[in-house]
N, C-alpha and C positions, 0 to 999 in steps of 0.2 A: 338518517336512520336513528330512531329513538332506542336507547339502551333499555328503557323500561318496557318497550313493546317487543323488541327483537333481542335474541340472545345467541351468542356464538356457541355452537355445539362441537365444532371440529376446526382445526387450523393446521396449516402446513406452509412450507415455503417452496416456490418453484419459479422458473422463468416463464413469463406469460407471453403468449403469441396470439395474434388474430390473423385470420385469413385475409389475403389481399382482396378487397372488394372488386377490383378491376379484372384481375386474372382468375380469381377463385382457385388458385393453385399454390401461390407462394405465401410463405408465412412472414408476417411483419412483427418484429419483437416490440414489446411494450416498453422495454428499458434495458439498460446494460446489466442490471443486477437482479437477483431473485427477489420476488415480492411475496408478501403474506397473502395466502388464499384461504378463505374461511367459509364454512357453512353456517348460515344464520337461519333461525326459526322465528317466524313472525306469529306470535300466539294470537294476535287480534285477527289477522286475515287467514290464519291457519295455512301458511305457505312456507316453503323453504327457498332460500336464495344462496347462490355462490357469489361472494363479493371479494374483490381485491382492489385495494386503494393504492394508487401511485402518485405521490405528491399530494396535490389538492383535488384530484379527480378520481372517479371510480373507473378503473381499467376493466373490471368485470362486474357486471350486475345482472346475473342470469337467474331467473326463476326456474326451479327444477320442476318438471312436469312428468307424469307417468310415461309419456311416450318418448322421452329423451334416452339416449344411449351414449355411454362413455366407452370409447374404443381405445385400446392400447395399440399403438402403431409401432412401438419398439420397447426395449427393456426399460427406458427411462422417459418415454414420451407418450402422452395420451391426449385425446381430443373429444369434444362433443359439439353438436350443432344446436344453436338457439334460434328457433324460427321467429320468436318475438323480436329479438335484436337483429335478425337477418344477418347472422355472422356465425363463424365457427371459431371456437376458442381452443387453443393448444397450450399444454403445460409440460415443461421440461423439468424433471426432478433430479435431485442429486444422486439418488439411488433407486434401484428397482423396488426396494421395500417401501419407500415413500409413495411410489406410483401405485403399488398394490393397495396400500392403506387408503389412499385417496379414492381408488376405484371401488373398493369395498364400501367405503362410506357413501359414495355416489349411489350404489345399489340400495343401501339401507334407506337413504333419504328419498330415493325414487319410490321405493315400496311404501314408505310412510306417507308420501304425497298421494299415492294411489289409494291407500286406506282412508286418508283424510277426505279425499274426494268422494269415495263411496259412502262413507258415513254421513257426510254433509248432504249428499243426495237422498239418502234414506231418511234423514231427519232424526236419527237416533241420538242417544247420549254420546258425547264425544270426549275422549280422554286424550290429553296432549301427547302426540307422538314424540315430541321432543324430549319429554321426561322419560318416556319408555326407552327411547334410543340411548339416552344418557345413562339410564340405570343399569342396563344389562349389556350394552355393546361397547362402552368406552369406560371401563373401570380404571381407577376408583373414583375419579372426578368427572362430572359432566362436561367440564371445560378442559379439552385435551389439545396438546400440540404435538406434532410429529416432525419437528424441524431438525431433529438430529442433535448431536453433541454441540454444546456451546451456542445453540440458537433457540432455546426454549422461549416460547411466547405464551404468557398466561393471560387469557381473556376473562374478564369478570364484569359483573354489573356494578353499578354505583353503590358504594358502601362507605359508611363513616369511618371504618377501620382501615380502608385502603389509602395509600398516599395520594395526595391531590395531583391533578395533571400538571400544575405549575412546578411542583417538586420534581416530577419525572422528567419534564422538559429541561429543567435546570441541570439535572444529573446527566442527561444525554448530551446537552450542550457542553458541559465541562469535560466529559470524556472525549467528545469529538474534537474540541479545541485543543485538549492536551495531546491527543494522538497526532493531529496535524502539526502542532508546534514541534513535537518531538521529531517527526519526519523531516520538517524543514531544517531544524538545527542539525540533524545528522547529515543531511545533504550539504549544508554549508560547511560542516566540519570536514567532510570528505573532500570537498572542493578546495578548502584551505590546505589540507594535507597534500593534495595533488600539486597545488601551486608551490608549496614548500619543497616538494621533491624536484620540481622543475628548476627552482632557484638554486637548490643545492647542486644539481647537475651542471647548471651554467657556471657556478663557482668552481667546480672541479675542472671544467674545460678551460676556464681562464687561468687557473693555476698550472695546468698542463702546458698551455701556450707560453706562459712566462718561463717555465722550466726549459722549454725548447729554445727560446730566445737566449737564455743564459748559456745553454750548451753551445749554441752557435758562436756566441761572443767569446767563450773560452777557447773554442777551436781556432778562431781568427787570431786571438792573442798568442796562442801557442805557435801558429804559423809565422806571425811577425817576429816573435822572439827567435825562432829558428833561423829566419833570414838575417836578423841582426848578428847572430853568432857566426853565420857564414861570412858576412861582410867583415867582421872582426878578424876571422881566421885568414881571409884573403889579404887584408891589410897587413897583418903580422907577417905573413909569408912574403909579401912584396917588400917589406922593410928588411927582412933578414937576408933575402937574396936579391941584390940589385939586378934587375933584368938587363939584357942587352938592348941595343937600339931597336932591333927588329921585334923583340918580345915585349917592349913597353906598351905597344899599342893594344895588344890583346887583353892584358889584365886591366888596362884602363877602360876598354870597352866593357869588359865583364863587370867591373866595379860600377860603371855608369848604369848598366842594365839592372844590377842588383839594387842600386840605390833607387832607381826608378820603380822597381818592384816593391821595395820597402815603402816608398812614398805611397804607392797605390794601396798597399795593404794598410798603411796608416790611415789613409782616407777611408777605406772600407771599415776599419775598426771604429773610426770616429762616427761614420754614418750609422754603424750598428749600435754604437753607444747612444747616439741621439734617438734612434728608433726605440732602443730598449728603454731609455729614460722616459720617452713619451708613452711607450706601452706600459711600463711599470706604473706611471702616474695614473693612466687610464684604468689599469687593473686595480690599483689601490682604491681609486674612487669607486669603481664598480664593486670591488670586494666590500668596501664599507657600506655601500648602498644595499648590497645583498645581505650582509650581516644584519643591517638595520631591519630589512624586510623580514629576515628569519626571526629576529627578536619580536617584531610586531606579530608575526604569525604565531609564534609560541605563546605570546600574551593572549592573542585572540583564541587560540586553541584552549588555553586554560580557562578563559571566560566561557567558551562554549561547553567545556566539560562541566563547569560549575552550573551552567544553565540546564544541562542535561540531567545532572543529579537533582537539581530543584524540580525539574519536570517529572522525573521518576517518582520523587516523593509526592508530588501533587497527584500523579496518576494512581499511586498506591492509596492515597486518601480517597480519591474518586471511586476506586474499586471497592474500598471498604464501605463507602456510602452506598454504592450500588448493591453490594451484598446485603447490607442492612435493609435496603428497600425491597430486595427480593424476599428476604425473610418476612418483612411486613406483608408483602403480597401473598406469600404462602399462607401466613396466618389468616389473611382475609379470605383466601380461597377455601381453607379448611372450615372457617366459620360459615361461608356460603354453602359448602357441602352439607354441613349440619342442618342449616336452615332448610335446604332442599329436601333432606331426608325427613326432617320433621314435617314439612309440608306434604311429602308423599304419604307418610303414616297418617297424617290428619285426613287426607283425601280418601285413603283406604278405609279409615274408621267411619267417615261420613258415608262411604259407599255401603259398608256393612249395615250401618244404621238404616240407610234407605231401603236396603233389601229386607231387613227384619221388620220394618214398619208395615202394618196391614194395609 
């Protein structure tokens, strides 16, 4: 499509659908995101078209004819049939206001197409309906967007005052790469925080297990000490009161049982000591590894925070450049409005001169 021959007169954003050619009942979405849908006027052929570009191909390329009808099927959805393309297009808008604006523009373009056809058939002098539509129906500029807050799209013809496409693409690429990089860094930062929390939990569990082992060891030591004191008491009692021949055997057996119990407890204590020593060595190693990982994570977190701050500064610079580009575009559009107004006045003057001529 040539920008010198065709000019956009209205633009909005909507989710684009096409009817399923096999069932003629189900809708097939053209993409996951909303697309720009525009009305274009071809001054050379004197026709209006509805065009939507998705990626590198035209999703909608529909020529508006007087017998077309745009139907609102819900508060935010409308459709029309294109017999030339042998399909039905559907548009899902973000709000009812956008749907109403698109429907009203459809009626205006349809009426302009009808007038253009009648005047071309009559062979009379023809005045561009696109200029008429733009002058009284879409104030203050003939190039209008209804995309809602934060989604303005300014359409313009080629101009020496407007920024070049290479600069626009560079700004878009910088903004896109900055946003993607920021999201990736934030995701990695949160993943590292989660890993840090898991390692801290494992360290707390290891400390709790070591404390439990120590408590069990202290309890075994206390029990062994109590048994030793009992043995000492029995030995002192036996030394102070020499037992009779019949009573010697009973304390002797009690002493042997107590000594056996003491030996058993000593063995258990030694076993617990060995286990505790091994456990403490493993805990110390694991604790050191955990502390090293925590330090690495803190270092990594600091680096990610620094990268995030750098990214934020870069995004601010990109936003500033984009605002500057928008200001340049606004000035270019104002200049285009002035030129179109001058052209309209010139055409009116020529028309008056033609009428006044004999």
